[in-house]
DOPA-733865 format. One record per atom (N, C-alpha, C): residue number from 1; atom name; residue in three letters; chain; x, y, z. Coordinates in nm, 4 decimals, padded with zeros to 6 digits. Layout:
<sites>
+------+------+------+-------+----------+----------+----------+
! resi ! name ! resn ! chain !        u !        v !        w !
+------+------+------+-------+----------+----------+----------+
!  NUM !   CA !  ALA !     A !        X !        Y !        Z !
...
+------+------+------+-------+----------+----------+----------+
</sites>
This chain:
<sites>
+------+------+------+-------+----------+----------+----------+
! resi ! name ! resn ! chain !        u !        v !        w !
+------+------+------+-------+----------+----------+----------+
!    1 !    N !  UNK !     A !  01.2945 !  08.7521 !  00.9332 !
!    1 !   CA !  UNK !     A !  01.3534 !  08.8506 !  00.8977 !
!    1 !    C !  UNK !     A !  01.4484 !  08.8693 !  00.9428 !
!    2 !    N !  UNK !     A !  01.5953 !  08.9377 !  00.9619 !
!    2 !   CA !  UNK !     A !  01.6966 !  08.9608 !  01.0205 !
!    2 !    C !  UNK !     A !  01.7609 !  09.1126 !  01.0694 !
!    3 !    N !  UNK !     A !  01.8183 !  09.1398 !  01.1529 !
!    3 !   CA !  UNK !     A !  01.8112 !  09.3528 !  01.0820 !
!    3 !    C !  UNK !     A !  01.9685 !  09.3111 !  01.1491 !
!    4 !    N !  UNK !     A !  02.0494 !  09.4128 !  01.0016 !
!    4 !   CA !  UNK !     A !  02.1832 !  09.3416 !  01.0665 !
!    4 !    C !  UNK !     A !  02.2369 !  09.4974 !  01.0175 !
!    5 !    N !  UNK !     A !  02.3327 !  09.5938 !  01.1350 !
!    5 !   CA !  UNK !     A !  02.3414 !  09.6852 !  01.1567 !
!    5 !    C !  UNK !     A !  02.5071 !  09.7295 !  01.0966 !
!    6 !    N !  UNK !     A !  02.5351 !  09.6359 !  01.0044 !
!    6 !   CA !  UNK !     A !  02.7497 !  09.6061 !  00.9251 !
!    6 !    C !  UNK !     A !  02.7553 !  09.7228 !  00.9201 !
!    7 !    N !  UNK !     A !  02.6585 !  09.7931 !  00.8616 !
!    7 !   CA !  UNK !     A !  02.6804 !  09.9506 !  00.7887 !
!    7 !    C !  UNK !     A !  02.7148 !  09.9893 !  00.8288 !
!    8 !    N !  UNK !     A !  02.6531 !  10.0608 !  00.9715 !
!    8 !   CA !  UNK !     A !  02.6877 !  10.1380 !  01.0418 !
!    8 !    C !  UNK !     A !  02.7860 !  10.1170 !  01.1154 !
!    9 !    N !  UNK !     A !  02.7949 !  09.9679 !  01.1884 !
!    9 !   CA !  UNK !     A !  03.0175 !  09.9534 !  01.2610 !
!    9 !    C !  UNK !     A !  03.1528 !  10.0066 !  01.1619 !
!   10 !    N !  UNK !     A !  03.0517 !  09.9810 !  01.0324 !
!   10 !   CA !  UNK !     A !  03.1726 !  10.0340 !  00.9133 !
!   10 !    C !  UNK !     A !  03.1770 !  10.1609 !  00.9550 !
!   11 !    N !  UNK !     A !  03.0564 !  10.2153 !  00.8917 !
!   11 !   CA !  UNK !     A !  03.0788 !  10.3760 !  00.8686 !
!   11 !    C !  UNK !     A !  03.1124 !  10.4180 !  01.0228 !
!   12 !    N !  UNK !     A !  03.1214 !  10.3467 !  01.1190 !
!   12 !   CA !  UNK !     A !  03.1742 !  10.4101 !  01.2580 !
!   12 !    C !  UNK !     A !  03.3151 !  10.4040 !  01.2540 !
!   13 !    N !  UNK !     A !  03.3709 !  10.2761 !  01.2048 !
!   13 !   CA !  UNK !     A !  03.5151 !  10.2741 !  01.1711 !
!   13 !    C !  UNK !     A !  03.5488 !  10.3252 !  01.1327 !
!   14 !    N !  UNK !     A !  03.4556 !  10.3834 !  00.9620 !
!   14 !   CA !  UNK !     A !  03.5032 !  10.4935 !  00.8623 !
!   14 !    C !  UNK !     A !  03.5337 !  10.6657 !  00.9224 !
!   15 !    N !  UNK !     A !  03.4561 !  10.6090 !  01.1035 !
!   15 !   CA !  UNK !     A !  03.4381 !  10.8433 !  01.1098 !
!   15 !    C !  UNK !     A !  03.5292 !  10.7741 !  01.2152 !
!   16 !    N !  UNK !     A !  03.5851 !  10.6644 !  01.2138 !
!   16 !   CA !  UNK !     A !  03.7067 !  10.7040 !  01.3717 !
!   16 !    C !  UNK !     A !  03.6160 !  10.7333 !  01.4752 !
!   17 !    N !  UNK !     A !  03.5058 !  10.6445 !  01.4714 !
!   17 !   CA !  UNK !     A !  03.3751 !  10.6717 !  01.6057 !
!   17 !    C !  UNK !     A !  03.3990 !  10.5427 !  01.6857 !
!   18 !    N !  UNK !     A !  03.3808 !  10.5649 !  01.8079 !
!   18 !   CA !  UNK !     A !  03.3338 !  10.3952 !  01.9080 !
!   18 !    C !  UNK !     A !  03.1809 !  10.4322 !  01.8839 !
!   19 !    N !  UNK !     A !  03.1744 !  10.3111 !  01.9536 !
!   19 !   CA !  UNK !     A !  03.0158 !  10.3046 !  01.9769 !
!   19 !    C !  UNK !     A !  02.9283 !  10.4418 !  02.0790 !
!   20 !    N !  UNK !     A !  03.0483 !  10.4289 !  02.1816 !
!   20 !   CA !  UNK !     A !  03.0234 !  10.5504 !  02.3181 !
!   20 !    C !  UNK !     A !  03.0345 !  10.6351 !  02.2229 !
!   21 !    N !  UNK !     A !  03.1244 !  10.7008 !  02.1360 !
!   21 !   CA !  UNK !     A !  03.0957 !  10.8365 !  02.0718 !
!   21 !    C !  UNK !     A !  02.9364 !  10.8364 !  01.9715 !
!   22 !    N !  UNK !     A !  02.9050 !  10.6999 !  01.9123 !
!   22 !   CA !  UNK !     A !  02.7704 !  10.7282 !  01.8726 !
!   22 !    C !  UNK !     A !  02.6223 !  10.7649 !  01.9793 !
!   23 !    N !  UNK !     A !  02.6728 !  10.6537 !  02.0978 !
!   23 !   CA !  UNK !     A !  02.5946 !  10.6745 !  02.1998 !
!   23 !    C !  UNK !     A !  02.6193 !  10.8259 !  02.2513 !
!   24 !    N !  UNK !     A !  02.7257 !  10.9356 !  02.2864 !
!   24 !   CA !  UNK !     A !  02.6718 !  11.0402 !  02.2954 !
!   24 !    C !  UNK !     A !  02.5673 !  11.1310 !  02.2063 !
!   25 !    N !  UNK !     A !  02.6794 !  11.1536 !  02.0705 !
!   25 !   CA !  UNK !     A !  02.6165 !  11.1649 !  01.9260 !
!   25 !    C !  UNK !     A !  02.4370 !  11.2083 !  01.8711 !
!   26 !    N !  UNK !     A !  02.4035 !  11.0804 !  01.9155 !
!   26 !   CA !  UNK !     A !  02.2940 !  11.0720 !  01.8511 !
!   26 !    C !  UNK !     A !  02.1959 !  11.1002 !  02.0414 !
!   27 !    N !  UNK !     A !  02.2349 !  11.1158 !  02.0999 !
!   27 !   CA !  UNK !     A !  02.1589 !  11.0775 !  02.2388 !
!   27 !    C !  UNK !     A !  02.0974 !  11.0047 !  02.2680 !
!   28 !    N !  UNK !     A !  02.1391 !  10.8312 !  02.2483 !
!   28 !   CA !  UNK !     A !  02.0549 !  10.7759 !  02.2661 !
!   28 !    C !  UNK !     A !  02.1397 !  10.6653 !  02.4075 !
!   29 !    N !  UNK !     A !  02.0344 !  10.6013 !  02.3798 !
!   29 !   CA !  UNK !     A !  02.0909 !  10.4819 !  02.5415 !
!   29 !    C !  UNK !     A !  02.1559 !  10.4515 !  02.5508 !
!   30 !    N !  UNK !     A !  02.3119 !  10.3283 !  02.6006 !
!   30 !   CA !  UNK !     A !  02.3321 !  10.2565 !  02.5497 !
!   30 !    C !  UNK !     A !  02.2479 !  10.1350 !  02.5979 !
!   31 !    N !  UNK !     A !  02.1239 !  10.1389 !  02.6398 !
!   31 !   CA !  UNK !     A !  02.0686 !  09.9817 !  02.5846 !
!   31 !    C !  UNK !     A !  02.0407 !  09.9734 !  02.4201 !
!   32 !    N !  UNK !     A !  01.9779 !  10.0981 !  02.3619 !
!   32 !   CA !  UNK !     A !  01.9816 !  10.1093 !  02.2193 !
!   32 !    C !  UNK !     A !  02.1034 !  10.0148 !  02.1524 !
!   33 !    N !  UNK !     A !  02.2433 !  10.0679 !  02.1866 !
!   33 !   CA !  UNK !     A !  02.3438 !  10.0686 !  02.1380 !
!   33 !    C !  UNK !     A !  02.3589 !  09.8867 !  02.1449 !
!   34 !    N !  UNK !     A !  02.2940 !  09.8497 !  02.2406 !
!   34 !   CA !  UNK !     A !  02.3196 !  09.7569 !  02.2917 !
!   34 !    C !  UNK !     A !  02.2016 !  09.6165 !  02.1836 !
!   35 !    N !  UNK !     A !  02.1302 !  09.6866 !  02.1811 !
!   35 !   CA !  UNK !     A !  02.0171 !  09.5905 !  02.1059 !
!   35 !    C !  UNK !     A !  02.1151 !  09.6089 !  01.9464 !
!   36 !    N !  UNK !     A !  02.1215 !  09.7177 !  01.9228 !
!   36 !   CA !  UNK !     A !  02.1963 !  09.7236 !  01.7978 !
!   36 !    C !  UNK !     A !  02.3320 !  09.5918 !  01.7958 !
!   37 !    N !  UNK !     A !  02.3874 !  09.6849 !  01.8906 !
!   37 !   CA !  UNK !     A !  02.5287 !  09.5296 !  01.8525 !
!   37 !    C !  UNK !     A !  02.4497 !  09.3709 !  01.9021 !
!   38 !    N !  UNK !     A !  02.3836 !  09.3717 !  01.8955 !
!   38 !   CA !  UNK !     A !  02.3320 !  09.1966 !  01.9182 !
!   38 !    C !  UNK !     A !  02.2276 !  09.1730 !  01.7917 !
!   39 !    N !  UNK !     A !  02.2223 !  09.2407 !  01.7347 !
!   39 !   CA !  UNK !     A !  02.1098 !  09.2607 !  01.5691 !
!   39 !    C !  UNK !     A !  01.9710 !  09.2510 !  01.6304 !
!   40 !    N !  UNK !     A !  01.9287 !  09.2897 !  01.7182 !
!   40 !   CA !  UNK !     A !  01.8195 !  09.3049 !  01.6929 !
!   40 !    C !  UNK !     A !  01.7538 !  09.4058 !  01.6960 !
!   41 !    N !  UNK !     A !  01.6356 !  09.4356 !  01.6414 !
!   41 !   CA !  UNK !     A !  01.5304 !  09.5404 !  01.6397 !
!   41 !    C !  UNK !     A !  01.5415 !  09.7239 !  01.7319 !
!   42 !    N !  UNK !     A !  01.5467 !  09.7378 !  01.6672 !
!   42 !   CA !  UNK !     A !  01.5250 !  09.9213 !  01.7714 !
!   42 !    C !  UNK !     A !  01.4514 !  09.9885 !  01.7358 !
!   43 !    N !  UNK !     A !  01.4121 !  10.0607 !  01.7334 !
!   43 !   CA !  UNK !     A !  01.2204 !  10.1954 !  01.7468 !
!   43 !    C !  UNK !     A !  01.2941 !  10.2880 !  01.6295 !
!   44 !    N !  UNK !     A !  01.1963 !  10.3513 !  01.5129 !
!   44 !   CA !  UNK !     A !  01.1997 !  10.3997 !  01.3828 !
!   44 !    C !  UNK !     A !  01.2843 !  10.5276 !  01.4653 !
!   45 !    N !  UNK !     A !  01.2909 !  10.5723 !  01.5867 !
!   45 !   CA !  UNK !     A !  01.3034 !  10.7192 !  01.6280 !
!   45 !    C !  UNK !     A !  01.4546 !  10.7041 !  01.6441 !
!   46 !    N !  UNK !     A !  01.5010 !  10.5699 !  01.7227 !
!   46 !   CA !  UNK !     A !  01.6550 !  10.5947 !  01.7492 !
!   46 !    C !  UNK !     A !  01.7253 !  10.5992 !  01.6148 !
!   47 !    N !  UNK !     A !  01.6767 !  10.4987 !  01.5310 !
!   47 !   CA !  UNK !     A !  01.7633 !  10.4663 !  01.3824 !
!   47 !    C !  UNK !     A !  01.7434 !  10.6091 !  01.3390 !
!   48 !    N !  UNK !     A !  01.6221 !  10.7246 !  01.3648 !
!   48 !   CA !  UNK !     A !  01.6409 !  10.8574 !  01.2821 !
!   48 !    C !  UNK !     A !  01.7598 !  10.9867 !  01.3256 !
!   49 !    N !  UNK !     A !  01.7809 !  10.9602 !  01.5666 !
!   49 !   CA !  UNK !     A !  01.8880 !  11.0012 !  01.5349 !
!   49 !    C !  UNK !     A !  01.9950 !  10.9306 !  01.5608 !
!   50 !    N !  UNK !     A !  02.0528 !  10.8367 !  01.4936 !
!   50 !   CA !  UNK !     A !  02.1908 !  10.7937 !  01.4566 !
!   50 !    C !  UNK !     A !  02.2047 !  10.8427 !  01.3403 !
!   51 !    N !  UNK !     A !  02.0937 !  10.8784 !  01.2578 !
!   51 !   CA !  UNK !     A !  02.1007 !  10.9310 !  01.0772 !
!   51 !    C !  UNK !     A !  02.1768 !  11.0472 !  01.0839 !
!   52 !    N !  UNK !     A !  02.0748 !  11.1298 !  01.1631 !
!   52 !   CA !  UNK !     A !  02.0934 !  11.2633 !  01.2425 !
!   52 !    C !  UNK !     A !  02.2482 !  11.3304 !  01.2502 !
!   53 !    N !  UNK !     A !  02.2591 !  11.2363 !  01.3859 !
!   53 !   CA !  UNK !     A !  02.4071 !  11.2720 !  01.4202 !
!   53 !    C !  UNK !     A !  02.5100 !  11.2228 !  01.3111 !
!   54 !    N !  UNK !     A !  02.4857 !  11.1111 !  01.2092 !
!   54 !   CA !  UNK !     A !  02.5875 !  11.0409 !  01.1369 !
!   54 !    C !  UNK !     A !  02.5724 !  11.1329 !  00.9832 !
!   55 !    N !  UNK !     A !  02.4539 !  11.1852 !  00.9639 !
!   55 !   CA !  UNK !     A !  02.4395 !  11.3045 !  00.8317 !
!   55 !    C !  UNK !     A !  02.4345 !  11.1726 !  00.7801 !
!   56 !    N !  UNK !     A !  02.2985 !  11.0683 !  00.7451 !
!   56 !   CA !  UNK !     A !  02.2931 !  10.9652 !  00.6665 !
!   56 !    C !  UNK !     A !  02.1310 !  10.9281 !  00.6472 !
!   57 !    N !  UNK !     A !  02.0963 !  10.8216 !  00.5329 !
!   57 !   CA !  UNK !     A !  01.9653 !  10.8085 !  00.5613 !
!   57 !    C !  UNK !     A !  01.9981 !  10.6592 !  00.6027 !
!   58 !    N !  UNK !     A !  01.8671 !  10.6140 !  00.6504 !
!   58 !   CA !  UNK !     A !  01.8762 !  10.4532 !  00.7196 !
!   58 !    C !  UNK !     A !  01.9126 !  10.3713 !  00.6564 !
!   59 !    N !  UNK !     A !  01.9295 !  10.3332 !  00.5005 !
!   59 !   CA !  UNK !     A !  01.9545 !  10.2950 !  00.4224 !
!   59 !    C !  UNK !     A !  02.1172 !  10.2646 !  00.4161 !
!   60 !    N !  UNK !     A !  02.1643 !  10.3434 !  00.4393 !
!   60 !   CA !  UNK !     A !  02.3315 !  10.3613 !  00.5000 !
!   60 !    C !  UNK !     A !  02.3359 !  10.3051 !  00.5924 !
!   61 !    N !  UNK !     A !  02.2794 !  10.2961 !  00.6815 !
!   61 !   CA !  UNK !     A !  02.2927 !  10.1844 !  00.8526 !
!   61 !    C !  UNK !     A !  02.2837 !  10.0963 !  00.8430 !
!   62 !    N !  UNK !     A !  02.1452 !  09.9990 !  00.8038 !
!   62 !   CA !  UNK !     A !  02.0872 !  09.8832 !  00.8346 !
!   62 !    C !  UNK !     A !  02.0396 !  09.8903 !  00.7304 !
!   63 !    N !  UNK !     A !  02.0132 !  09.7089 !  00.7221 !
!   63 !   CA !  UNK !     A !  02.0112 !  09.5841 !  00.5909 !
!   63 !    C !  UNK !     A !  01.8752 !  09.5437 !  00.6876 !
!   64 !    N !  UNK !     A !  01.7927 !  09.4671 !  00.6269 !
!   64 !   CA !  UNK !     A !  01.6933 !  09.4335 !  00.6700 !
!   64 !    C !  UNK !     A !  01.7912 !  09.2130 !  00.5589 !
!   65 !    N !  UNK !     A !  01.7653 !  09.1638 !  00.6605 !
!   65 !   CA !  UNK !     A !  01.8368 !  08.9741 !  00.5778 !
!   65 !    C !  UNK !     A !  01.7086 !  08.9243 !  00.6027 !
!   66 !    N !  UNK !     A !  01.6303 !  08.8268 !  00.4817 !
!   66 !   CA !  UNK !     A !  01.5142 !  08.7456 !  00.4779 !
!   66 !    C !  UNK !     A !  01.6001 !  08.6428 !  00.5421 !
!   67 !    N !  UNK !     A !  01.5000 !  08.6014 !  00.6289 !
!   67 !   CA !  UNK !     A !  01.5385 !  08.4221 !  00.6729 !
!   67 !    C !  UNK !     A !  01.4888 !  08.3661 !  00.5930 !
!   68 !    N !  UNK !     A !  01.6160 !  08.2133 !  00.5380 !
!   68 !   CA !  UNK !     A !  01.5934 !  08.1105 !  00.4974 !
!   68 !    C !  UNK !     A !  01.5249 !  08.0071 !  00.4840 !
+------+------+------+-------+----------+----------+----------+
</sites>
């Protein structure tokens, strides 16, 4: 199963935010932002911090895609 953060990146564009703005607002490390940029899995704690910073639900920022 693959993780897609396309919804998150679109939300950042809509909110006129950069990845570094997200990092600061959510209080997460740059390594976590990099992992998400590469489509890698991050912990639920990181996702919760991102959701809190963006005032959204996890389903609005991440999508799981089944490998075929």
